[in-house]
C-alpha positions as MATLAB code, in Angstrom:
seq = 'MASTKVLITGVTGFIGGSVLSTLLETHFPSLKNIKLAGLVRGENNAAVLRSKGIEPEIIQGIEDLDLLRKIASNYDVIINPAFVFQTEAAKALLRGLGDRAKQTGKQLHFIQESGTSCIADRPVTGTYREDRVFSDKDDIYSYLQERNAAEEYAPRTTTLVIPQLGLKLGVKTYMIQSPTIYGIGTGFFSKTSIQIPVLMHAAIKAGQALLLGDGKAVWDYIHIADLSTMFELMLAKILDGDDIPSGKEGIYFSETGYYAWRDLMQGIADAGKELGVLKTNELKPITLEEAVQVGYGLSNPVLELSYASNSRSRALKIRELGWKSQKTERDFRKNFRDDFVAVLVQQ';
ca = [
      31.824   -7.430    0.896;
      28.982   -7.899    3.377;
      25.489   -8.435    1.958;
      23.006   -5.584    2.193;
      20.521   -6.348    4.950;
      16.916   -5.578    3.987;
      13.984   -5.719    6.422;
      10.431   -5.921    5.092;
       7.482   -5.230    7.385;
       4.021   -6.675    6.885;
       5.265   -9.889    5.271;
       2.186  -11.736    6.545;
       0.094   -9.212    4.645;
      -0.837   -8.705    1.023;
       1.729   -6.092   -0.038;
       4.667   -7.042    2.161;
       4.308  -10.719    1.359;
       4.162  -10.090   -2.375;
       7.173   -7.770   -2.270;
       9.112  -10.429   -0.351;
       8.303  -13.164   -2.878;
       9.202  -10.834   -5.758;
      12.609  -10.084   -4.251;
      13.229  -13.797   -3.704;
      12.791  -14.339   -7.461;
      14.475  -11.125   -8.624;
      16.408  -10.875  -11.871;
      18.352   -7.744  -10.837;
      22.055   -8.583  -10.252;
      22.354   -6.079   -7.394;
      19.536   -7.835   -5.512;
      20.812  -11.394   -5.880;
      22.915  -11.356   -2.713;
      20.855   -9.205   -0.360;
      19.975  -10.674    3.031;
      16.214  -10.543    3.494;
      14.372  -10.492    6.813;
      10.679  -10.140    7.653;
       8.991   -8.473   10.599;
       6.260  -10.708   12.027;
       4.119  -11.145   15.105;
       4.561  -14.386   17.000;
       6.591  -17.574   16.710;
       4.155  -19.347   14.383;
       4.637  -16.758   11.656;
       8.371  -16.722   12.308;
       8.526  -20.487   11.789;
       6.959  -20.130    8.337;
       9.623  -17.616    7.320;
      12.435  -19.798    8.619;
      11.095  -22.706    6.557;
      11.474  -20.476    3.480;
      15.000  -19.406    4.383;
      13.950  -15.939    5.548;
      15.217  -14.493    8.819;
      12.300  -13.430   11.060;
      12.243  -10.450   13.385;
       9.556  -11.078   15.997;
       7.376   -8.497   17.724;
       4.261   -8.963   19.828;
       2.683   -5.643   18.858;
       3.451   -2.265   17.374;
       3.253   -0.589   20.775;
       6.837   -1.621   21.601;
       8.502    1.258   19.812;
      11.861    0.658   21.520;
      11.987   -2.887   20.145;
      11.068   -1.702   16.646;
      13.859    0.851   16.812;
      16.364   -1.728   18.054;
      15.422   -4.202   15.301;
      15.675   -1.521   12.617;
      19.162   -0.540   13.755;
      20.490   -3.839   12.353;
      19.469   -3.148    8.739;
      20.634   -1.110    5.756;
      17.265   -0.783    4.004;
      13.750   -1.032    5.390;
      10.689   -1.540    3.181;
       7.644   -0.597    5.253;
       4.241   -1.541    3.816;
       2.817   -2.356    7.255;
       2.726    0.899    9.173;
       0.803    3.479    7.175;
      -1.827    4.511    9.713;
       0.643    3.836   12.564;
       2.894    6.871   12.238;
       4.774    6.306   15.500;
       5.745    2.774   14.503;
       7.054    4.021   11.154;
       9.037    6.710   12.945;
      10.533    4.143   15.342;
      11.817    2.084   12.413;
      13.287    5.151   10.751;
      14.955    6.208   14.000;
      16.550    2.766   14.177;
      18.056    3.316   10.741;
      19.237    6.695   11.968;
      21.011    5.011   14.872;
      22.777    2.662   12.470;
      23.684    5.481   10.094;
      25.260    7.419   12.944;
      27.183    4.373   14.149;
      28.427    3.163   10.768;
      28.545    6.297    8.638;
      26.729    4.408    5.884;
      23.994    5.862    3.686;
      20.838    3.977    4.638;
      17.396    3.920    2.996;
      13.743    3.722    4.030;
      10.958    2.873    1.555;
       7.466    3.632    2.891;
       4.171    2.472    1.401;
       1.183    4.810    1.591;
      -2.084    5.311   -0.265;
      -3.679    7.806   -2.617;
      -6.547    8.273   -0.181;
      -4.134   11.015    0.963;
      -5.176   13.067   -2.089;
      -8.819   11.935   -2.079;
     -11.762   14.310   -1.749;
     -15.193   14.107   -0.070;
     -17.935   14.231   -2.735;
     -20.584   12.464   -0.624;
     -20.556   14.966    2.235;
     -19.532   17.771   -0.106;
     -16.959   19.080    2.371;
     -14.031   18.970   -0.081;
     -13.895   18.581   -3.840;
     -10.819   17.655   -5.889;
     -11.056   16.801   -9.581;
      -7.402   17.212  -10.529;
      -5.225   14.422  -11.876;
      -2.020   14.793   -9.863;
       1.426   14.041  -11.243;
       4.136   12.883   -8.871;
       6.371   15.424  -10.577;
       4.215   18.121   -8.987;
       5.032   19.445   -5.508;
       2.916   16.777   -3.833;
       4.566   17.297   -0.462;
       3.400   20.915   -0.177;
      -0.088   19.940   -1.297;
      -0.288   17.264    1.383;
       0.895   19.777    3.988;
      -1.981   22.093    3.107;
      -4.506   19.246    3.177;
      -3.269   17.919    6.500;
      -3.321   21.362    8.090;
      -7.019   21.554    7.239;
      -7.821   17.929    8.126;
      -5.347   15.600    9.796;
      -5.352   12.081    8.343;
      -2.983    9.380    9.626;
      -1.578    8.105    6.288;
      -1.065   11.695    5.172;
       0.702   12.445    8.447;
       3.008    9.455    7.894;
       3.729   10.622    4.353;
       4.739   14.046    5.661;
       6.653   13.025    8.784;
       8.898   10.371    7.236;
      10.754   12.669    4.783;
      11.215   15.288    7.497;
      12.618   12.807    9.985;
      14.753   11.102    7.360;
      16.390   14.411    6.481;
      17.111   15.048   10.145;
      18.613   11.573   10.640;
      20.559   11.452    7.386;
      18.514    8.558    6.023;
      17.174    8.718    2.471;
      13.434    8.133    2.307;
      11.098    7.168   -0.527;
       7.299    7.064   -0.509;
       5.186    4.898   -2.848;
       1.555    6.045   -2.789;
      -0.745    3.353   -4.137;
      -4.358    3.500   -5.360;
      -6.706    0.487   -5.325;
      -4.507   -2.610   -5.394;
      -6.082   -5.639   -7.034;
      -5.026   -9.168   -7.896;
      -4.056  -12.283   -5.985;
      -0.875  -11.843   -3.965;
       2.170  -14.109   -4.060;
       3.212  -14.014   -0.396;
       3.310  -16.899    2.064;
       0.330  -15.643    4.057;
      -2.466  -13.264    2.982;
      -3.217  -13.374   -0.752;
      -5.952  -10.722   -1.023;
      -6.107   -6.953   -0.829;
      -8.447   -4.897    1.344;
     -10.529   -2.450   -0.675;
     -12.294   -4.696   -3.192;
     -12.673   -7.728   -0.857;
     -14.264   -5.501    1.812;
     -16.860   -4.408   -0.739;
     -17.477   -8.032   -1.669;
     -17.921   -9.119    1.946;
     -20.397   -6.257    2.417;
     -22.278   -7.308   -0.734;
     -22.559  -10.888    0.516;
     -23.868   -9.628    3.877;
     -26.407   -7.334    2.214;
     -27.404   -9.789   -0.533;
     -26.412   -7.400   -3.326;
     -23.649   -4.982   -4.275;
     -23.866   -1.583   -2.614;
     -23.229    1.853   -4.090;
     -22.017    4.627   -1.835;
     -22.807    8.063   -3.256;
     -23.599    8.560   -6.944;
     -20.688    6.382   -8.072;
     -19.293    9.022  -10.435;
     -16.071    9.615   -8.488;
     -12.920    8.111  -10.007;
      -9.916    6.234   -8.581;
      -6.832    4.609  -10.078;
      -5.782    0.977   -9.772;
      -2.649   -1.171   -9.923;
      -2.124   -4.940   -9.876;
      -0.145   -6.279   -6.921;
       2.414   -7.802   -9.303;
       3.075   -4.408  -10.885;
       3.309   -2.726   -7.494;
       5.756   -5.367   -6.279;
       8.045   -4.764   -9.248;
       7.996   -1.043   -8.431;
       9.486   -1.815   -5.018;
      11.932   -4.218   -6.666;
      13.116   -1.644   -9.224;
      13.411    1.101   -6.624;
      15.530   -1.114   -4.379;
      17.727   -2.107   -7.320;
      18.283    1.527   -8.260;
      19.189    2.354   -4.667;
      21.692   -0.487   -4.356;
      23.154    0.321   -7.767;
      23.992    3.743   -6.359;
      21.616    5.709   -8.595;
      20.646    9.099   -7.197;
      16.880    8.738   -7.500;
      14.474   11.328   -6.008;
      14.184   10.999   -2.238;
      12.920   12.952    0.753;
      10.238   15.534   -0.003;
      10.835   14.943   -3.732;
      10.695   11.184   -3.215;
       6.917   10.717   -3.384;
       6.076    8.228   -6.150;
       2.576    7.441   -7.378;
       1.683    4.006   -8.756;
      -1.109    3.428  -11.269;
      -1.910    1.585  -14.473;
      -5.541    2.572  -15.071;
      -8.660    4.064  -13.511;
     -12.300    3.311  -12.756;
     -15.489    5.029  -11.597;
     -16.937    3.604   -8.386;
     -20.214    2.742  -10.106;
     -18.328    0.647  -12.694;
     -16.298   -1.109  -10.007;
     -19.423   -1.941   -8.005;
     -21.132   -3.205  -11.152;
     -18.160   -5.478  -11.762;
     -18.558   -6.846   -8.241;
     -22.326   -7.266   -8.743;
     -21.896   -9.097  -12.052;
     -19.236  -11.437  -10.647;
     -21.330  -12.183   -7.574;
     -24.391  -12.933   -9.673;
     -22.398  -15.149  -12.055;
     -21.027  -17.163   -9.124;
     -24.489  -17.519   -7.597;
     -23.502  -15.631   -4.448;
     -25.732  -12.633   -5.154;
     -29.318  -13.000   -6.349;
     -29.206   -9.823   -8.409;
     -26.598   -7.703  -10.143;
     -28.506   -4.504   -9.431;
     -26.787   -1.957   -7.197;
     -28.348   -0.782   -3.955;
     -27.653    2.867   -2.966;
     -26.498    3.344    0.644;
     -25.452    6.207    2.911;
     -22.194    6.576    4.807;
     -23.945    5.520    8.007;
     -25.317    2.388    6.348;
     -21.864    1.548    4.964;
     -20.498    1.495    8.514;
     -23.330   -0.826    9.583;
     -22.830   -3.355    6.778;
     -19.181   -3.816    7.592;
     -17.003   -1.517    5.516;
     -14.727   -1.618    8.535;
     -13.862    2.046    8.763;
     -15.087    5.093   10.607;
     -17.389    7.422    8.713;
     -14.743   10.071    7.798;
     -12.143    7.556    6.581;
     -14.751    5.471    4.775;
     -15.681    8.305    2.423;
     -12.025    8.824    1.446;
     -11.501    5.125    0.760;
     -14.739    4.073   -0.966;
     -16.497    7.028   -2.574;
     -13.952    9.725   -3.409;
     -12.010   11.063   -6.355;
      -8.313   10.174   -6.235;
      -6.420   10.556   -9.518;
      -2.678   10.325   -9.979;
      -0.008    9.830  -12.623;
       3.082    7.727  -11.860;
       5.664    9.492  -13.996;
       8.774    9.217  -11.795;
       8.921    5.438  -11.587;
       8.296    5.141  -15.325;
      11.243    7.466  -15.930;
      13.349    5.016  -13.897;
      12.412    2.270  -16.359;
       9.420    0.619  -14.709;
       6.796   -0.836  -17.053;
       3.484   -2.353  -16.046;
       2.602   -5.860  -17.198;
      -1.105   -5.899  -16.366;
      -3.872   -4.307  -18.443;
      -7.472   -3.169  -18.094;
      -8.496   -6.671  -19.147;
      -6.731   -8.060  -16.074;
      -8.549   -5.543  -13.882;
     -11.962   -6.539  -15.273;
     -11.184  -10.256  -15.020;
     -10.081   -9.919  -11.429;
     -13.588   -9.299  -10.018;
     -14.357  -12.995  -10.373;
     -10.937  -14.058   -9.062;
     -11.261  -11.862   -5.973;
     -14.806  -13.055   -5.329;
     -13.644  -16.669   -5.394;
     -10.848  -15.826   -2.941;
     -13.330  -14.023   -0.663;
     -15.664  -17.030   -0.686;
     -12.811  -19.277    0.426;
     -12.337  -16.978    3.435;
     -16.020  -17.085    4.422;
];
């Protein structure tokens, strides 16, 4: 029997790289003989994968949608952490699976990463307020439709389009929506996340940790190791033939705890002061406009969703499939220092 061919995008990144390394060390029998490939840009990155025994698929940029579609048509499962804001690229990959499904008659699968900024509110500008704790057993798809009709947001658009297109093409789709991801990754390339390191870089630039808004808004978190095992378990269930929720019902949250933004920023301030990078552990209030100037790296509207909003979720579906987290609140608190050290290495 031919091995199942699995393509992972973003393997030079934090999530994709960690998922790849997790699958290489998997303990699930159904994943032992899969054939793994990674989507990368350029020959240099491809050479690294080859040295690890991983087949590379090379692109020069995400603009070549025809090439993405052609590459995808050679695989049975695609795990797509890379293209969250890039809806057209995600659609091209899914269409490639659709081409293969039509040609072979096989049931193929597409696992898409997204973020819980899709359910986040806007407490700083006061334009939208959301204090609910969402369960992924709720009708999240319909909620996201209503939100996107009022305010289009690229990751939300991707989350909505993929299940629709998958249904049309006969490809089963699954969506993992992640909150703040912390921890040091295990991939061959990037080892750090985005959210917390961006805040640390901004603190270094400003000389102290910065607080956007009143800091009372609350987000969830998950360690990269726990998130990676979610992808691993989901893939194992799929290949074992289990009929797990997919399509519009296939939106899965991921979380192991929560924090208020003021507490997170204080953790950054304390770690920076302890390491001698910041002269004070006091927080400096800033506006959205100032956050753009100090290097948060996002436009004003997206910045509020990602760094000052409420975004609460409960990951019930994946727990019902047997997933258990390994990391605790203690790991989250300890990680401020670990991330700061990693950020300093990048300086």
